[in-house]
N, C-alpha and C positions, 0 to 999 in steps of 0.2 A: 258555548259552544264558539268554534271561531270562524271569521268571517270565511264565506266559501269565494267563489266565483266572480272574478272582476269583469270589466268592460268587455265585451261579445269582441271576438278579432275580426268578425265580419265588417264591425265599425271603424275598423284603423283602415284609413288611407294609406299608409305608407306601405310598401309591399318589398320585402327581402328576399335575398335566396337563403333557405335554410342552409347553416352549418357553415357560411362563409367566413371567411378570417374577418374581423370588424378592429379596423385600426385605429387609434388614438393619436393625435398630433403628438409630439414629443420633442424635448429639448435637445440640440444637438448635444452628443457627447464628447467632440470635437473642437468645442470652440476655444479659441485663442493657446493652441498649440505650440503657435510661437512664442509667445512670452515666456521668458526665463527671471522669475524674480529672485533676488538671493538671500540667502539666510543671514540675517545680519549674526542670529545666537550662535552661528556655526565657524563667524570669521573670526581672525585673529587682526585686529586694528592697530598693535604694534608692529606686527611684521610687516603691514601695508603700508604703512609710513615709512618703514626700513626700508623697503625692498624700492620702493618709488625713488628715495633718497640715495640709496646707492645705485638704481639706473642713473640718476642725473650725472652723480660722480663719477660712474666709470666712461657717462660720454662726455665729459668735459678731459678725464685724463686717458682717454682712448690713445693717446700718441704714446703715453709713457708705456716701456716693456717692462715685466715683473720677469723677476729671474726666475728659472724651474722650481725651485727651493720654496720661494715665497708663494708662489700658484699654488705647490702639494700644500703649505701651511693654511692657503684660506681654502682652501677645500676640506681638507681636516677639520678647519673650526667649523664652519657653515656646516658639515656633516655632526658635528660635537651639540651643536647649538640649534640645529631642527631649522636650519636656513635654507637648506638646500631644494625646498618645494617652490615650484613658478607660481603656483595660483594666486590671486589675494582673492576675488570672490567667490563664494561656497553657496552652493545650490540646495545642498543638502548635508543631513548632520552625519559627524564621523560615524561608522560602527563603533559599537563600545568592545573595548580592550576584552578580550575573555576571561571570564575568573576561575579561577581553579575551586571546584567545589568540593575536591577530597577534604574528609575529615581528617585533621590530624590527632585525633582522640579518636581510636578505634571502638574502645568500648561506649563512649557517648553517643555514637554514631547508632548504635544499635538501638536508642530507645528515642533517638530524633529525626529517625528516616523519613520526611515528606510523603505524603501520600499523593499519587497521581492524580491529577483533576482532569477530567474529561473536559475538551475544549466546547464552550457552548457552539450550538450551533447554529447558522445563519439561518435564519426564515425570511424570504422574500417575502416583502409586505401588497407588493404588485400582483394580480395575474400575471401568468406566464404567457398566455393567450386568451384570446376573445374570439368566438365564434357566436355569428347570427342565429337564435333561436325566435323564427317570427311565428307567432299565432299558437305559443305555448300557451297552454290551458294554467290560469292563475285559480289553481283551486286547493287548499291548505290539505284537503284530504286526499287528493290524488298521489298515485307512485309513477313519474311519468319518465327516470330516468335510472340506467344502470349500464353498469362495466363488467363485460364477460372476461372469463380466464383466458379469450385469445386475443385479448387488448383489443376488441371491439366496443365500443360506446353506442348504445341503442336511446334514443330518443324520441318519445310521441312528442309532436307539434298536432293538436289539433284532431283531423282522423288519419294521421298519416305518422309510419313509424320511420324514420331515418337510422341507418348505422355509419358511425364514423371509423374508418380503421385508424387506432392510434400511432399505429407503426407507420403509414404510407401516409396518413392525413386525407386518404380518399373517402368520397362521402356517396351513400348509395340508400336508393328507400326502397325496403323491405316490402311493403303493403300500405295501400291505402284502403281506407274501413268506408262502407258504404253510408251513407247519410243516416241510412236509418238505422244503421245498428251503433255508430261512434257518437261521439268521439272516443281516441283511445284512453282509459280510464287508471290502467297499470301496465306495467311493463317489467319483466324479470326474467333474465338471462337462467339456463340450466345448467349444472355445474361442467360441461362438456365442453362450455363456452362457444357451441354451433347451434344449438335449440334454442330458442325464445319463447316466451308463455306472453299472451296480449291479452288483458283484460278489456271491455267493453262496454258502454253506456247500457246494452240491450240485456246484460247479465250472462253473455256469452265470454267463453274464452278460447282464444284459439292459440295453434300450437303452429309452429314454423320451422323450419331449415334454413337458417342463415345461409348455406353453401349455397344451395340450388335455389333458392328462394321459389320455394313449395310450401304451400301450405300440407300439414301432415294430419290434422283432424280439428272437432271442434267439442269444446267441452259443454254440455247442456244440460239444464236441470239442478246446478249446484244452488244457484240463488234466483231468487225474484227484482233484484232491481241491480243497478252498476256493482263490476268487481274494483274497487280501489286499490286494493291489496294483494300482492301476491308473495310465494316462497318455496324455495327448492328445497326439498329434501331427498338426495338421492333421486327416484324415480317417480317420490311421491309431490305433487303439485299442491302449495295448499294454498287456499284462496280465501279472501274475504270482502262481504259483500256489505250495500249499505239495507240490507235485511237484518244484519248484524250476526248472520250465521258465517262459521269456517268448516270449509269442507276440503276435505284430505281427498285429492286425486291420485289413484295409481295408473300413471300414464301410459303403461304396457297394456292395460286391458279394457275389454269394450263397454262395461258395466263401471266404469272407473271412481267411483263414489266408494270409498271405502270407512270414512271416519265422519262423521257430523261433531262440533263443538259446539254448543249454546250457551250463553254466558252474557254477551254484549246487547243491551237495551237499544239502541244505535247503531250507525254505520262503523265497520272494522277501518280502521286507517291506518294500520300499521301493525305489521306481521315479520317476526322473524324466527328461524332454527338456531337453537346453539349449537357449535363447534361440535358435540357429539353428537346432536341429533337425536338428541332423548327429549330436550324440552322444548316449547315452543313460548316465546311471548309476543302476547295480543294486546294493543289499545285502540280504544274507541273513541266513538264521542260522545261517551255517557260518562267520560273520564275515569275510566276504568282499567287498571292492565291486569290481565289473568298470563297465570304460567299455566302450561299445559304437561303433561307427560306422556308419552308414547306407549311406555309400559303400563300404565292402566289403563289403554283405550282400548274401546269394544265397539267394532260395527255393529253390533246389536241396538243399540241405546247411545242416547247423546250422552257423551264422555263428558264427566264432573272434571271442574279445574283441579288445577294442586294447589293454587293460592290466587286469591283475587285481592287487589292491591289498590284499594280505595283512596290515596292519599293525594292526590294529583285532584286540582279542583277546576281543571277545564281538559279541553279532548287532547289526547297521548297519541301521536303520530311517531314520534321520535323514539326507536329503540335501538340498542346495539349491545350486544355480547362482548366483555371483554375476551382477547383473545390468550391472555396471560392468566387471567384467573379463572377457573372454573367455579360456576354459579354467581357469577357477576354480571348483574345487568344493569345498564343505565337507561333512565327514561326521561323525555322530556315532552313537558307540557305547553299547550297552547299560550293566547293571549292573556286569559286571565288567570293564568297559573304562573309560567316563567320561569319555573323550577327547573334544574336537572337532580334528577333522584336516583340512588344508587339501592340496590337489592340484594339480599344473600336468596337467591332463588330456592337454595336449602331449605330454608328456613321460614323464608316471607318477610326477614326485616328489614326494617329502611335503615342503611346503613347512613347514609349524608343525603341531605339536600341542601341544593347552593341556588339562589336566587340572581339569575341573571341578568334581568329587570326588562327582558324583551321574549317574544315569543320563540320558543324553540321549534323550528320546523324539522332539523334532522340534526343528528347524533352519528360519529365515526370514529370508530377505535384506531391509533397507530398500531400498525403490526410490527413495528420496529421499536417503539420506545415506548413506555407508560406516559401514553399524552390519551386526550381525547378532542375531536373537534367539532362543534357545533356550529347550528347557522340559524341565523337568526331574520326577525322581520322587525316592524317599527321601532325604536326610529332611526339605527342605524345601518340596519340589515347587511349584518357585518357576518363574519367567521369569527370565531372566537377559538384561541388553542388553550387548552389548559393542561396544566403538569398535575398529575395522580400519583398519589392520591390528595396533594394539598389543595387541588384545584386556585391554582394559584394563575395568574394568565399569565402565557407566554406571548400571546401574538392577537392582535385584532385584526381583522384583513378585510379593508371596505372596498368597494370598487363596484357595485350593485346597486342601484336605487329604487329596488324594489323587495319585498321580501324575500329569502332564500330559503325557497321551497323543497328540493332536492338536491341532494350531494351522490357522489358516487367514488369510489375510490379502485384507482388501476391495481392489476392483479400485481406489480409487487410493492403495493404498498406508499409509495412515494407520492404519487400526486393524483390531488382529488378535483373531480368537477364536479362544479356547482350549476345549477339554473334557478333564475328567477322571474318575476313576474316583470322586469321590465324588457323580457325577451332576448338576455344573452346568455352565452354557455361561457364558461370562465374554468381555466386550469391552473391550479395553483402549486406548486412545490412547495408543502408545507411541511409533509412527515421526511421529508431529509433521503439521506440513499443508505441503502441498507447495508450491512456488513457484509463481505461475501462469505464469508467462513460462517456467518448463521444462516446463509443458503442451504435449505434441504432439498434433495431429490426431488423434484414436481412428482407428486400421484396423478397416477392415471385416473382421470375420472370416469366410471361407469357411463358408458350408453344407454341414458334412459328409454332412448326409442328402436332400440335394436329389435324387436319382436313387432315394429308397427312398420306397415307399409305406407298406407293411406287410406286413414279412416274419416269420413265426413261425415 
């Protein structure tokens, strides 16, 4: 088991406004811009001595008038000897002379053409922006952060859900849950980027329209206790509870429970549907990962898992399906495990296991490169960027002072938001900029609530 909740928020005396810019003192980058230090390696000391001495001679012989022919000869000699420049001090190196790269032996060049090397991407080591997140629940088993397709980030702070529009930087409050129902234990955007599901401590799941700020319906009867994980698959909302059950809910119909998966013996803390929508990965506090397949699902009985993966030795919350390789799943274990494992979900085989040295709280694949980002707890509370499949560390991003429990990725795949127990929300430009040629036309997300007016 992993450590759950930390100090209750009501014991904290400091009061801060949610999602306000958190400024940190920085050294001025414009210091000492009036100082120009000569570059000794770029200076010609022989010419400097000559120029100074000639200037003195010229001053002494200023009264002597030279003939036009002698003056022309002097200029020609200066041009030939490269003595016609006037600068003595040099502040930068001279540009290198161009090199002719054209091969003289064309037959040999066919076998010796150098391969084009992709320039190494610059990865900023500090967060681009930091926002305050007061009263965020410091609980490993919850999922309190998500970034929707409409570029709006949703975060749950205690009993309240806030929306932060990444395009405008504006913040709004979606809902504050009643004391007897809360706090909020999970949050997840629907594919359309407009509707959001909110899981509660009292086992309810509420569906909200973010555009009109109104509640569409409440899903009851799914679980016996808190709902800590949510995952959308088109119009199906999958919920995972502390009771160990996983429920598929069709939000278009009144009798919303269509399938139930039973296999975990403790709280379900991670849920992720594959890109194809055919396989569901679930992770639990029982240290088990299950793979479920919709093609063998049945509404009449509890569905049997496709694979039961038991190699982790601590709770598994971090789950991430690979966007560029089908049937590849990455999972991360808690404080007693500390590993990232890779699975072939077609065969159930473990392809690799990497010891990260600390609790793995969250995992995100890059949409543009073969890279994986992990967030961690004690001792560094860092985000680590890995190159796949070599699993060589590309960067370690530090700044959080408590375990980084939650991560969410922007719709364009470039920016990652991270929230931690230190009550800050940080934004990192970790995945670079996608190539415009690779950008595909955006798919029109189906409207999961098209047949629902308002059901309570």
